KEKE-3310 file (N, C-alpha, C; in steps of 0.2 Angstrom, whole numbers, plus 5000, padded with zeros to 4 digits):
npx = (5766:5757:5748:5745:5736:5745:5745:5749:5758:5759:5769:5770:5781:5792:5793:5783:5771:5765:5754:5750:5740:5739:5730:5729:5720:5724:5718:5718:5714:5702:5707:5709:5718:5721:5733:5745:5753:5762:5762:5751:5740:5729:5728:5717:5713:5709:5703:5701:5685:5682:5692:5698:5706:5716:5724:5727:5737:5736:5743:5748:5756:5758:5751:5741:5737:5726:5729:5719:5714:5701:5686:5678:5663:5657:5665:5665:5658:5668:5676:5685:5693:5690:5702:5704:5713:5727:5734:5729:5735:5739:5728:5723:5716:5717:5712:5711:5715:5704:5710:5714:5710:5703:5708:5713:5702:5700:5689:5689:5702:5699:5689:5695:5706:5701:5691:5700:5704:5713:5719:5708:5702:5707:5722:5735:5750:5764:5778:5792:5802:5819:5833:5836:5823:5817:5824:5820:5813:5799:5789:5784:5774:5774:5765:5763:5772:5766:5764:5777:5777:5784:5784:5795:5795:5789:5782:5769:5764:5761:5756:5739:5730:5722:5729:5737:5741:5740:5744:5743:5751:5751:5760:5760:5768:5765:5772:5768:5776:5782:5780:5775:5763:5766:5779:5794:5806:5805:5809:5802:5800:5801:5798:5794:5788:5779:5777:5768:5762:5745:5732:5724:5732:5744:5756:5760:5770:5769:5768:5781:5785:5780:5781:5786:5786:5792:5791:5797:5799:5813:5818:5818:5813:5814:5808:5810:5801:5802:5814:5830:5842:5848:5846:5845:5833:5832:5826:5824:5824:5822:5806:5792:5778:5767:5764:5768:5778:5791:5804:5799:5800:5804:5798:5809:5816:5824:5826:5815:5818:5812:5808:5821:5838:5856:5867:5867:5868:5866:5866:5877:5874:5859:5847:5849:5840:5824:5822:5820:5815:5803:5786:5782:5793:5794:5791:5785:5797:5806:5810:5810:5822:5819:5819:5829:5829:5837:5845:5846:5861:5864:5875:5882:5873:5867:5855:5846:5843:5834:5836:5834:5830:5831:5821:5830:5838:5830:5824:5831:5830:5839:5838:5827:5811:5803:5801:5795:5792:5796:5794:5784:5772:5773:5772:5774:5775:5771:5772:5766:5767:5760:5763:5764:5778:5781:5792:5798:5803:5795:5782:5773:5765:5762:5758:5745:5730:5736:5738:5742:5747:5750:5758:5762:5773:5776:5787:5791:5804:5802)
npy = (5492:5505:5508:5520:5523:5528:5543:5544:5555:5559:5564:5571:5577:5571:5555:5543:5534:5519:5514:5502:5498:5487:5479:5468:5458:5448:5434:5420:5404:5393:5380:5364:5363:5376:5381:5390:5385:5384:5373:5365:5373:5385:5402:5416:5428:5444:5458:5474:5480:5493:5499:5505:5498:5490:5502:5511:5524:5540:5537:5543:5540:5526:5511:5499:5482:5467:5450:5437:5420:5416:5421:5436:5441:5452:5463:5477:5483:5484:5494:5491:5487:5475:5465:5455:5452:5454:5444:5432:5422:5414:5410:5419:5433:5450:5462:5478:5492:5506:5517:5534:5545:5537:5524:5506:5497:5488:5479:5476:5469:5458:5453:5449:5441:5432:5425:5418:5408:5411:5416:5427:5430:5421:5414:5401:5398:5394:5387:5391:5382:5377:5386:5378:5374:5386:5390:5382:5380:5383:5392:5387:5386:5377:5364:5362:5351:5337:5329:5318:5316:5320:5331:5334:5344:5340:5338:5334:5339:5353:5369:5373:5383:5393:5396:5406:5423:5428:5438:5442:5454:5465:5478:5492:5505:5520:5532:5548:5556:5548:5539:5526:5516:5509:5507:5497:5488:5495:5498:5492:5496:5490:5499:5501:5492:5491:5483:5481:5478:5476:5488:5483:5473:5478:5473:5462:5451:5444:5449:5450:5438:5438:5437:5441:5436:5439:5439:5442:5444:5440:5438:5434:5435:5432:5441:5449:5460:5466:5464:5470:5468:5459:5441:5424:5410:5396:5380:5368:5356:5350:5348:5352:5345:5339:5346:5342:5346:5340:5337:5330:5312:5296:5279:5272:5279:5290:5307:5317:5324:5337:5345:5351:5346:5348:5342:5330:5322:5311:5310:5299:5292:5289:5302:5307:5312:5319:5335:5351:5363:5376:5378:5391:5395:5387:5384:5378:5377:5377:5366:5352:5339:5322:5310:5295:5295:5297:5311:5324:5330:5345:5354:5350:5349:5354:5363:5365:5381:5396:5410:5427:5444:5461:5476:5486:5483:5487:5499:5510:5509:5501:5488:5482:5474:5469:5471:5480:5472:5470:5457:5452:5457:5470:5471:5471:5459:5453:5442:5441:5436:5435:5429:5419:5414:5399:5393:5404:5411:5419:5414:5408:5402:5413:5423:5422:5428:5439:5453:5461:5475:5480:5490:5493:5499:5503:5509:5519:5525:5541)
npz = (4269:4262:4247:4234:4219:4205:4194:4178:4169:4153:4139:4124:4119:4125:4128:4119:4127:4132:4145:4156:4169:4181:4193:4207:4219:4231:4238:4250:4246:4254:4265:4272:4283:4285:4279:4270:4256:4241:4235:4238:4239:4233:4227:4227:4215:4209:4200:4208:4212:4213:4206:4190:4182:4170:4160:4145:4141:4132:4117:4106:4091:4093:4093:4102:4105:4109:4107:4102:4102:4098:4091:4097:4100:4106:4106:4102:4113:4122:4119:4108:4092:4079:4071:4059:4049:4050:4057:4051:4045:4056:4062:4071:4080:4081:4093:4093:4103:4105:4109:4115:4129:4138:4137:4139:4148:4164:4163:4150:4148:4156:4148:4136:4140:4149:4141:4133:4141:4152:4168:4177:4189:4198:4204:4204:4213:4204:4194:4185:4183:4181:4174:4163:4159:4156:4145:4135:4118:4118:4130:4146:4161:4176:4186:4204:4215:4224:4240:4242:4228:4215:4201:4192:4183:4170:4154:4154:4166:4165:4170:4173:4162:4168:4180:4179:4174:4157:4144:4128:4119:4106:4097:4086:4076:4070:4059:4055:4046:4037:4022:4021:4030:4043:4054:4053:4064:4076:4092:4107:4124:4141:4154:4167:4181:4195:4209:4224:4241:4244:4250:4259:4266:4273:4279:4273:4262:4251:4238:4234:4228:4216:4198:4182:4165:4150:4133:4117:4099:4097:4110:4127:4144:4162:4175:4190:4198:4210:4215:4221:4213:4199:4200:4207:4209:4219:4213:4218:4232:4249:4257:4268:4265:4270:4281:4294:4302:4299:4287:4272:4269:4261:4259:4261:4271:4267:4265:4255:4240:4231:4215:4205:4204:4205:4211:4224:4241:4254:4272:4280:4291:4301:4307:4324:4334:4335:4327:4334:4331:4334:4331:4327:4320:4309:4291:4275:4269:4279:4291:4303:4304:4304:4317:4315:4301:4285:4282:4271:4265:4267:4266:4255:4245:4229:4222:4206:4198:4194:4184:4186:4180:4186:4187:4184:4174:4163:4164:4159:4146:4139:4135:4124:4124:4114:4096:4082:4066:4049:4044:4051:4049:4052:4065:4083:4093:4110:4122:4138:4154:4170:4186:4201:4209:4215:4222:4228:4243:4250:4249:4260:4275:4284:4275:4272:4266:4259:4248:4232:4222:4205:4193:4176:4163:4146:4134:4119:4109:4101)
capx = (5766:5751:5750:5740:5737:5749:5743:5755:5758:5762:5771:5772:5788:5796:5792:5776:5771:5759:5754:5745:5740:5736:5729:5727:5719:5725:5715:5720:5708:5701:5710:5708:5722:5723:5740:5747:5759:5761:5762:5745:5734:5728:5726:5712:5716:5704:5703:5696:5679:5683:5698:5696:5710:5721:5723:5732:5736:5736:5749:5750:5756:5759:5744:5742:5731:5726:5728:5714:5713:5694:5682:5675:5657:5655:5671:5663:5656:5674:5681:5690:5692:5692:5706:5704:5717:5734:5736:5725:5739:5740:5721:5721:5712:5719:5708:5715:5711:5702:5714:5711:5711:5700:5712:5710:5699:5701:5684:5691:5707:5696:5685:5699:5711:5697:5688:5705:5705:5718:5716:5706:5700:5710:5729:5739:5757:5767:5785:5795:5807:5826:5835:5835:5816:5816:5828:5817:5810:5792:5789:5779:5774:5773:5761:5766:5772:5762:5768:5781:5775:5787:5783:5801:5793:5788:5777:5762:5763:5761:5751:5733:5730:5719:5733:5741:5738:5744:5742:5746:5751:5754:5761:5763:5770:5764:5775:5765:5780:5784:5775:5771:5759:5768:5787:5798:5812:5804:5810:5797:5804:5797:5801:5792:5784:5779:5773:5768:5757:5739:5731:5721:5736:5750:5762:5762:5776:5768:5770:5788:5785:5777:5786:5784:5789:5791:5794:5796:5801:5820:5821:5813:5816:5811:5809:5808:5800:5803:5821:5835:5847:5846:5848:5842:5829:5833:5820:5824:5826:5818:5801:5787:5772:5761:5764:5769:5784:5797:5805:5796:5804:5801:5798:5816:5819:5828:5822:5813:5820:5808:5811:5827:5844:5862:5871:5864:5871:5863:5871:5878:5870:5852:5847:5848:5835:5820:5823:5816:5813:5797:5781:5781:5798:5794:5787:5786:5804:5811:5807:5814:5824:5815:5824:5830:5829:5843:5844:5850:5867:5863:5881:5885:5867:5867:5849:5846:5841:5831:5839:5829:5832:5827:5819:5836:5840:5825:5821:5835:5829:5845:5836:5820:5807:5801:5802:5791:5796:5793:5793:5779:5766:5775:5769:5779:5772:5774:5769:5767:5764:5761:5762:5767:5784:5780:5799:5800:5803:5789:5776:5773:5759:5761:5756:5738:5726:5740:5736:5747:5745:5755:5757:5767:5773:5780:5788:5794:5807:5799)
capy = (5498:5506:5511:5524:5523:5534:5545:5544:5561:5558:5570:5570:5580:5566:5548:5540:5529:5515:5513:5497:5498:5480:5478:5461:5458:5441:5431:5413:5399:5389:5373:5360:5365:5383:5382:5392:5383:5384:5366:5362:5377:5390:5409:5420:5435:5448:5466:5477:5483:5501:5502:5505:5492:5491:5507:5513:5532:5543:5534:5546:5535:5520:5507:5493:5477:5461:5445:5432:5414:5415:5427:5439:5444:5458:5467:5484:5485:5485:5499:5487:5486:5469:5465:5448:5451:5454:5437:5427:5416:5410:5409:5423:5439:5456:5467:5485:5497:5512:5523:5540:5545:5531:5518:5499:5496:5481:5474:5474:5464:5452:5450:5445:5436:5427:5421:5414:5403:5412:5419:5434:5431:5416:5411:5397:5398:5389:5388:5391:5377:5379:5389:5373:5374:5392:5391:5378:5384:5385:5393:5384:5386:5370:5363:5361:5344:5335:5326:5312:5315:5326:5330:5335:5349:5337:5341:5332:5343:5360:5372:5374:5390:5397:5397:5412:5428:5428:5443:5443:5460:5467:5485:5494:5512:5524:5539:5552:5560:5544:5537:5520:5516:5507:5507:5491:5489:5500:5495:5493:5495:5489:5503:5501:5487:5492:5478:5482:5475:5480:5492:5479:5469:5482:5470:5456:5452:5439:5452:5449:5432:5439:5437:5442:5433:5443:5436:5446:5440:5438:5438:5432:5437:5431:5447:5449:5467:5469:5463:5476:5467:5452:5435:5417:5406:5389:5377:5361:5356:5346:5352:5349:5346:5337:5350:5338:5349:5337:5337:5323:5306:5291:5273:5269:5283:5295:5313:5317:5330:5340:5350:5350:5346:5346:5337:5328:5317:5310:5309:5291:5290:5292:5307:5303:5314:5324:5342:5355:5370:5377:5379:5398:5396:5383:5385:5373:5377:5376:5361:5348:5333:5317:5304:5288:5295:5299:5318:5327:5334:5352:5357:5348:5349:5360:5363:5369:5388:5400:5416:5433:5451:5466:5481:5491:5481:5489:5506:5515:5507:5498:5482:5481:5468:5467:5476:5479:5468:5469:5450:5450:5462:5477:5471:5469:5454:5452:5437:5443:5432:5437:5423:5419:5409:5395:5392:5410:5410:5423:5410:5404:5402:5419:5427:5421:5435:5444:5455:5465:5479:5480:5494:5492:5504:5501:5515:5518:5532:5544)
capz = (4265:4259:4241:4230:4212:4202:4188:4173:4165:4146:4136:4117:4118:4128:4125:4118:4132:4134:4152:4158:4177:4183:4201:4209:4226:4232:4245:4250:4246:4260:4265:4278:4289:4285:4278:4263:4253:4234:4233:4239:4240:4228:4229:4223:4212:4205:4200:4213:4208:4213:4202:4183:4180:4165:4156:4140:4140:4125:4115:4100:4085:4095:4094:4106:4104:4112:4103:4104:4098:4097:4089:4103:4097:4109:4106:4102:4119:4126:4116:4104:4085:4077:4065:4057:4043:4051:4060:4048:4044:4062:4064:4077:4079:4085:4095:4094:4108:4101:4111:4118:4136:4142:4136:4140:4155:4167:4160:4143:4148:4158:4143:4131:4143:4152:4136:4130:4145:4157:4174:4178:4196:4203:4201:4208:4213:4199:4194:4178:4183:4181:4167:4157:4156:4153:4138:4129:4113:4120:4137:4150:4168:4179:4192:4210:4217:4230:4245:4239:4221:4211:4193:4189:4178:4164:4149:4157:4172:4164:4175:4170:4159:4173:4185:4179:4169:4151:4140:4121:4117:4100:4096:4080:4076:4064:4059:4050:4042:4032:4016:4023:4036:4049:4054:4056:4068:4081:4098:4113:4130:4147:4158:4174:4184:4202:4213:4231:4244:4243:4256:4264:4269:4272:4282:4270:4257:4245:4232:4232:4224:4209:4193:4175:4160:4144:4127:4111:4093:4098:4117:4133:4151:4168:4178:4197:4198:4217:4217:4220:4208:4196:4204:4205:4214:4219:4211:4221:4239:4254:4259:4272:4261:4274:4287:4301:4306:4297:4280:4270:4268:4258:4262:4263:4276:4265:4264:4248:4236:4226:4210:4201:4207:4201:4215:4231:4245:4261:4277:4280:4297:4302:4312:4331:4338:4331:4327:4339:4328:4336:4325:4324:4315:4303:4285:4271:4267:4284:4295:4307:4302:4308:4320:4312:4294:4282:4280:4265:4267:4265:4264:4248:4241:4224:4218:4200:4199:4188:4184:4184:4180:4190:4182:4183:4167:4158:4165:4155:4139:4136:4133:4122:4125:4108:4091:4076:4061:4042:4043:4055:4048:4055:4072:4088:4098:4116:4126:4144:4159:4177:4190:4208:4209:4221:4225:4231:4250:4253:4249:4267:4279:4286:4270:4272:4265:4256:4241:4229:4216:4200:4187:4171:4158:4140:4130:4113:4108:4095)
cpx = (5760:5752:5744:5742:5740:5746:5749:5754:5762:5763:5773:5779:5793:5796:5785:5776:5764:5759:5748:5745:5736:5736:5726:5725:5719:5722:5716:5713:5708:5705:5709:5712:5724:5730:5741:5753:5758:5760:5755:5739:5734:5727:5721:5715:5710:5705:5699:5691:5679:5688:5696:5701:5715:5720:5728:5731:5736:5743:5751:5750:5757:5752:5746:5735:5732:5725:5723:5714:5706:5691:5678:5669:5656:5661:5670:5661:5662:5679:5686:5688:5694:5696:5707:5709:5724:5737:5732:5729:5740:5733:5720:5718:5715:5713:5711:5711:5710:5706:5710:5712:5708:5704:5709:5708:5700:5695:5686:5697:5704:5692:5689:5703:5706:5693:5693:5708:5710:5715:5714:5704:5703:5717:5731:5746:5760:5774:5787:5800:5814:5827:5835:5829:5815:5819:5825:5814:5803:5792:5783:5779:5771:5769:5766:5767:5767:5766:5771:5779:5778:5786:5789:5800:5793:5782:5770:5760:5763:5755:5745:5733:5727:5723:5737:5738:5743:5741:5746:5745:5753:5755:5762:5763:5769:5768:5772:5769:5783:5778:5772:5768:5762:5776:5790:5804:5811:5804:5804:5801:5799:5800:5799:5787:5784:5774:5773:5762:5751:5737:5727:5725:5743:5756:5764:5767:5775:5769:5777:5790:5782:5782:5782:5789:5787:5795:5792:5798:5808:5823:5816:5817:5811:5813:5806:5807:5802:5810:5826:5840:5845:5849:5845:5838:5831:5826:5820:5826:5821:5812:5796:5780:5766:5760:5764:5775:5791:5797:5802:5801:5801:5801:5804:5820:5824:5823:5821:5815:5815:5811:5817:5834:5850:5866:5867:5867:5867:5868:5871:5875:5863:5852:5845:5842:5830:5822:5818:5814:5805:5792:5781:5787:5798:5789:5788:5793:5808:5807:5812:5816:5821:5820:5823:5829:5836:5842:5848:5856:5867:5869:5884:5879:5868:5860:5850:5842:5838:5833:5833:5833:5828:5825:5825:5839:5836:5824:5825:5834:5835:5843:5828:5817:5804:5802:5797:5795:5792:5791:5787:5773:5767:5773:5775:5775:5775:5770:5771:5763:5765:5759:5766:5772:5783:5787:5801:5799:5797:5782:5775:5766:5757:5758:5748:5734:5730:5737:5742:5744:5751:5753:5763:5767:5778:5781:5792:5798:5804:5804)
cpy = (5499:5510:5515:5523:5529:5536:5547:5550:5559:5564:5568:5572:5575:5559:5546:5534:5525:5513:5508:5497:5492:5480:5471:5462:5450:5439:5423:5409:5395:5382:5370:5362:5372:5385:5385:5390:5382:5377:5363:5366:5383:5397:5412:5426:5438:5455:5469:5481:5490:5504:5501:5500:5494:5497:5508:5521:5534:5542:5537:5541:5528:5516:5501:5488:5471:5455:5439:5426:5412:5421:5429:5443:5451:5463:5475:5487:5486:5489:5496:5487:5479:5469:5457:5446:5450:5448:5431:5421:5412:5408:5413:5430:5444:5460:5473:5489:5503:5518:5528:5540:5540:5525:5511:5498:5489:5476:5472:5469:5458:5449:5446:5440:5430:5422:5417:5409:5404:5416:5426:5435:5426:5414:5406:5398:5392:5390:5387:5384:5380:5383:5385:5373:5380:5393:5386:5383:5387:5386:5390:5385:5379:5370:5362:5353:5343:5331:5319:5311:5321:5325:5331:5340:5345:5340:5339:5336:5351:5363:5373:5382:5395:5399:5403:5417:5428:5433:5443:5450:5461:5475:5486:5502:5515:5531:5543:5556:5555:5542:5531:5520:5515:5505:5500:5493:5495:5496:5497:5491:5494:5493:5504:5495:5488:5487:5480:5479:5480:5484:5488:5474:5472:5479:5464:5457:5447:5442:5452:5442:5432:5440:5439:5439:5436:5440:5439:5441:5437:5438:5436:5433:5435:5437:5447:5457:5470:5468:5469:5475:5460:5447:5429:5415:5399:5386:5370:5361:5351:5351:5348:5350:5344:5341:5347:5341:5346:5337:5330:5318:5301:5285:5270:5273:5288:5301:5314:5324:5332:5344:5347:5351:5345:5341:5336:5322:5317:5309:5301:5288:5293:5298:5304:5306:5319:5331:5345:5362:5371:5379:5386:5399:5392:5385:5378:5372:5376:5372:5357:5342:5327:5312:5298:5289:5298:5306:5320:5331:5341:5356:5356:5348:5355:5359:5367:5376:5391:5407:5421:5439:5455:5471:5486:5490:5484:5496:5511:5514:5505:5491:5482:5474:5465:5473:5475:5476:5468:5462:5447:5455:5468:5477:5470:5465:5454:5448:5439:5439:5435:5431:5424:5413:5405:5393:5398:5409:5414:5419:5405:5405:5409:5424:5426:5427:5440:5447:5459:5469:5479:5486:5493:5497:5501:5508:5514:5525:5534:5544)
cpz = (4261:4252:4238:4223:4209:4195:4184:4169:4158:4142:4129:4115:4121:4124:4124:4122:4132:4141:4153:4166:4178:4191:4202:4217:4227:4238:4244:4250:4252:4260:4272:4284:4289:4283:4271:4261:4246:4231:4233:4239:4235:4231:4225:4221:4208:4205:4204:4209:4208:4209:4194:4179:4175:4160:4151:4139:4133:4122:4108:4094:4086:4096:4098:4105:4108:4107:4106:4099:4096:4095:4095:4100:4100:4110:4106:4108:4124:4123:4112:4096:4083:4071:4064:4051:4045:4053:4057:4047:4050:4065:4071:4075:4084:4087:4098:4099:4103:4104:4115:4126:4140:4142:4137:4147:4157:4164:4153:4143:4151:4152:4138:4134:4146:4146:4132:4135:4151:4163:4174:4185:4201:4199:4206:4208:4208:4199:4186:4178:4182:4174:4162:4154:4153:4146:4133:4124:4115:4128:4140:4158:4171:4185:4198:4211:4223:4234:4242:4232:4218:4204:4189:4183:4171:4160:4151:4163:4171:4168:4170:4168:4164:4179:4185:4174:4163:4146:4134:4119:4110:4099:4088:4080:4070:4064:4053:4045:4036:4027:4018:4029:4043:4049:4057:4060:4073:4088:4104:4119:4136:4152:4165:4176:4192:4205:4220:4234:4244:4250:4261:4268:4269:4275:4279:4264:4252:4239:4229:4228:4217:4204:4186:4170:4153:4138:4120:4105:4094:4105:4122:4139:4156:4172:4185:4198:4205:4219:4216:4215:4205:4201:4202:4211:4214:4217:4213:4228:4243:4256:4264:4269:4265:4280:4294:4305:4304:4290:4278:4268:4265:4262:4264:4268:4274:4264:4257:4245:4231:4221:4207:4204:4203:4205:4222:4234:4251:4266:4278:4286:4298:4307:4319:4335:4333:4332:4332:4337:4330:4330:4322:4320:4309:4297:4281:4269:4272:4289:4299:4303:4307:4310:4316:4304:4292:4279:4274:4268:4264:4263:4257:4243:4236:4220:4211:4202:4193:4189:4183:4184:4184:4185:4181:4176:4161:4158:4161:4148:4135:4133:4130:4123:4119:4103:4085:4070:4054:4041:4047:4055:4051:4062:4077:4093:4105:4120:4134:4149:4166:4181:4197:4208:4215:4225:4229:4239:4254:4253:4254:4270:4281:4281:4268:4271:4262:4249:4238:4223:4211:4195:4183:4166:4152:4137:4124:4112:4101:4089)
residu = (MET:ARG:THR:LYS:GLN:LYS:ILE:LEU:GLN:LEU:SER:ARG:GLN:ARG:LEU:LEU:THR:VAL:SER:PHE:ALA:VAL:ILE:PHE:ASN:LEU:LEU:LEU:ALA:GLY:SER:VAL:CYS:GLY:THR:PHE:ALA:TRP:TYR:THR:TYR:ALA:THR:ARG:ALA:GLY:PHE:GLU:LYS:ALA:TYR:HIS:GLY:VAL:THR:VAL:GLY:ASP:THR:GLY:SER:LEU:GLU:ALA:GLY:LEU:VAL:SER:SER:ILE:GLU:LEU:PRO:ASP:TYR:ASP:GLU:TYR:ASP:LEU:VAL:GLU:ASP:LYS:VAL:SER:LEU:ALA:ASP:GLU:GLY:LYS:ILE:ILE:TYR:TRP:SER:LYS:GLY:GLY:GLU:SER:GLY:ILE:GLU:ALA:ARG:THR:LEU:ARG:TYR:VAL:VAL:GLY:ASN:ASN:GLY:PHE:ALA:THR:ASN:MET:VAL:ASN:PRO:VAL:THR:THR:GLY:SER:ASP:ASP:LYS:VAL:SER:ASP:ASP:GLU:PHE:HIS:LEU:PHE:LYS:ALA:PRO:SER:ALA:LEU:GLN:ASP:HIS:GLN:CYS:GLN:TYR:LEU:GLU:TYR:ALA:ASP:ASP:GLU:SER:TYR:VAL:HIS:ILE:SER:PHE:VAL:PHE:ARG:TYR:ASN:ASP:PRO:GLU:LEU:ASP:PHE:ASP:TYR:VAL:PRO:ASP:LYS:ASP:ILE:TYR:PHE:THR:SER:CYS:GLU:VAL:GLN:THR:SER:GLU:ASP:SER:PRO:ASP:LYS:GLU:LEU:TYR:LYS:ALA:VAL:ARG:VAL:PHE:ALA:GLU:GLY:LEU:ASN:SER:LYS:TYR:VAL:ILE:ASN:PRO:THR:ALA:GLU:SER:SER:GLY:LYS:ASN:ASN:VAL:GLY:GLY:ILE:LEU:ASP:LEU:ASN:HIS:ASP:GLY:PHE:TYR:ASP:TYR:ASP:GLY:SER:GLY:TYR:GLU:TYR:ILE:TYR:GLY:GLU:SER:ASN:THR:TYR:HIS:PHE:ASN:SER:GLU:VAL:THR:GLN:GLU:ASP:GLY:THR:LEU:PRO:GLU:GLU:GLU:ARG:THR:THR:PHE:ILE:ALA:ASN:HIS:LYS:LYS:ASP:LYS:TYR:ALA:LEU:ASN:GLU:GLU:THR:TYR:VAL:PRO:LYS:THR:VAL:SER:TYR:LYS:ASN:MET:SER:ASP:PHE:VAL:ASP:LYS:ALA:ILE:PRO:VAL:THR:SER:THR:SER:SER:ASN:TYR:HIS:TYR:LEU:ALA:PRO:LEU:GLU:PHE:TYR:ILE:TYR:VAL:GLU:GLY:TRP:ASP:SER:HIS:VAL:ILE:ASP:GLU:GLU:ASN:GLY:SER:GLY:PHE:ASN:MET:THR:ILE:ASN:PHE:GLU:VAL:ASN:PRO)
# end
């Protein structure tokens, strides 16, 4: 599928819209065996030079800013206004967009996000872990396992910051008809997130593994923007991480289970013959059982899962992702992560060289 950038027409008579167009060009990093598996290899990501990047349309009375943990001395060169007051109690600085038709450009996003230590031109497939992990008070993405070494999504194995994109947004809303400057309890909606394969890789499907995690003051959501309906991903199972064509097994002859599981049993007898699945049909997820090893009983195996919503839950503005609050300086914060979920079945060797484009919209009812 080949894509073209869409021009968003904004109307003050309808909804005041903040539009962020994010484009990524993913290329696989080199590896010894030329294999793409999220567990062992990285992907490269960068904003295409010919594209102007993340933009914010004419937002009327809605203001958008980027939060930084450090002072950025060259902010004025990136069409930003420094605000050291609003989040001084957290030791953070807001860089507000100057707005207008030019909006927030890609170079501005790279400047703020990159200087805060997050990905701007390279990402590594990661995982949220199961719903149990997502429901923790503090959200984290986790590193990949390696052959016969599973991290079980422990705190020591958090993914490096540069493995994913993390944008800290803040919004505030000004109503000129009211006496006070900024309005509390104003809901912000996440109404569009289009992810498609890039023009240079029209037959690839890695973009289907892209996920968004959005966390406001009182809610958080894992979102699969390409899914037709809400669903779940398994985050546990047997894998072929050494790429020998067989599911990995330990020194005792039992197949090795990665990730998180609810229930598992092994067959009582060893496998009698090597599996015969040909190479062209194998992936890291789908491999052969090895002769004389105890195979996982896949009929009784129950992995843990991570749930996700699709965009139909958001486009009609039934669910806000954040809201302005008088208890939070009349701001609406939104922690916004963009990452590749390594347990998604589209993250396979055939996706070598894949790219994807993403455009996202936020709206507020006037």
